[in-house]
C-alpha positions as CSV (number, residue, x, y, z in Angstrom):
1,M,128.8,80.7,80.4
2,N,129.3,83.2,83.2
3,T,127.6,82.1,86.4
4,A,127.1,84.7,89.1
5,F,125.5,84.1,92.4
6,L,125.2,87.1,94.6
7,F,127.9,88.8,92.6
8,I,130.3,85.9,93.1
9,S,131.9,84.3,90.0
10,G,133.0,80.7,89.5
11,P,136.7,81.1,90.6
12,E,135.6,82.9,93.7
13,I,133.2,80.1,94.6
14,M,136.0,77.6,94.2
15,V,138.3,79.6,96.5
16,I,135.6,79.8,99.1
17,M,134.9,76.1,98.9
18,L,138.7,75.3,99.2
19,I,138.8,77.5,102.4
20,V,135.7,75.7,103.8
21,V,137.3,72.3,103.1
22,M,140.5,73.4,104.8
23,V,138.8,74.9,107.8
24,F,136.1,72.2,108.5
25,G,137.5,69.2,106.7
26,A,135.8,67.1,104.0
27,D,134.1,64.8,106.5
28,K,132.2,67.7,108.2
29,I,130.8,69.4,105.0
30,P,127.8,67.0,104.7
31,E,126.9,67.6,108.3
32,I,127.1,71.3,107.8
33,A,125.0,71.1,104.6
34,R,122.4,68.9,106.4
35,G,122.2,71.4,109.3
36,L,121.8,74.3,106.9
37,G,119.1,72.4,105.0
38,K,117.2,71.7,108.2
39,G,117.5,75.3,109.3
40,I,116.1,76.5,106.0
41,R,113.3,74.1,106.1
42,Q,112.3,75.2,109.6
43,V,112.3,78.9,108.5
44,K,110.2,78.0,105.5
45,D,107.7,76.0,107.7
46,A,107.5,78.9,110.1
47,T,106.7,81.4,107.4
48,N,104.1,79.1,106.0
49,D,102.5,78.7,109.4
50,I,102.5,82.5,109.8
51,K,100.9,82.9,106.4
52,R,98.3,80.3,107.3
53,E,97.5,82.0,110.6
54,I,97.1,85.4,109.0
55,T,94.8,83.9,106.3
56,D,92.7,82.1,108.9
57,S,92.4,85.1,111.1
58,S,91.5,87.4,108.3
59,E,88.8,85.0,107.1
60,K,87.3,84.8,110.6
61,I,86.9,88.6,110.7
62,N,85.9,88.9,107.0
63,I,88.9,90.9,105.8
64,E,89.7,90.7,102.1
65,T,92.5,88.2,101.7
66,D,93.3,88.9,98.1
67,I,96.1,91.4,98.9
68,T,98.6,89.7,96.6
69,K,97.1,91.4,93.5
70,D,97.8,94.8,95.0
71,I,101.3,93.8,96.1
72,N,102.1,92.3,92.6
73,K,100.8,95.5,90.9
74,E,103.0,97.6,93.1
75,I,106.0,95.4,92.4
76,N,105.4,95.5,88.7
77,A,105.2,99.3,88.8
78,V,108.5,99.5,90.6
79,K,110.1,97.1,88.1
80,D,108.8,99.2,85.2
81,N,110.2,102.4,86.8
82,I,113.6,100.7,87.3
83,D,113.5,99.5,83.6
84,D,112.7,103.0,82.5
85,F,115.5,104.4,84.5
86,T,118.1,101.9,83.5
87,G,117.0,101.4,79.9
88,P,119.3,104.1,78.4
89,I,122.2,102.8,80.6
90,K,121.9,99.2,79.3
91,R,121.7,100.3,75.7
92,Q,125.0,102.2,76.0
93,F,126.9,99.1,76.8
């Protein structure tokens, strides 16, 4: 099984983790992970608040809030175009 996360393979992840342990020490890693988790949670909460404010405001002034269908349709069109473009390339390999 070949795991790739953002174009980083398993051995590269291990080297990065080794460097992190050497720089910060094993006792600091849980604190760093906790801090990252809290930061990610705050960003997620902020984006949810912004979405809620936009939805509430648009409902107050009677703007159509079902924009996601249009966005999803456009995203699917772009995906189809990319698949059409890369289809012959994938088949060659």
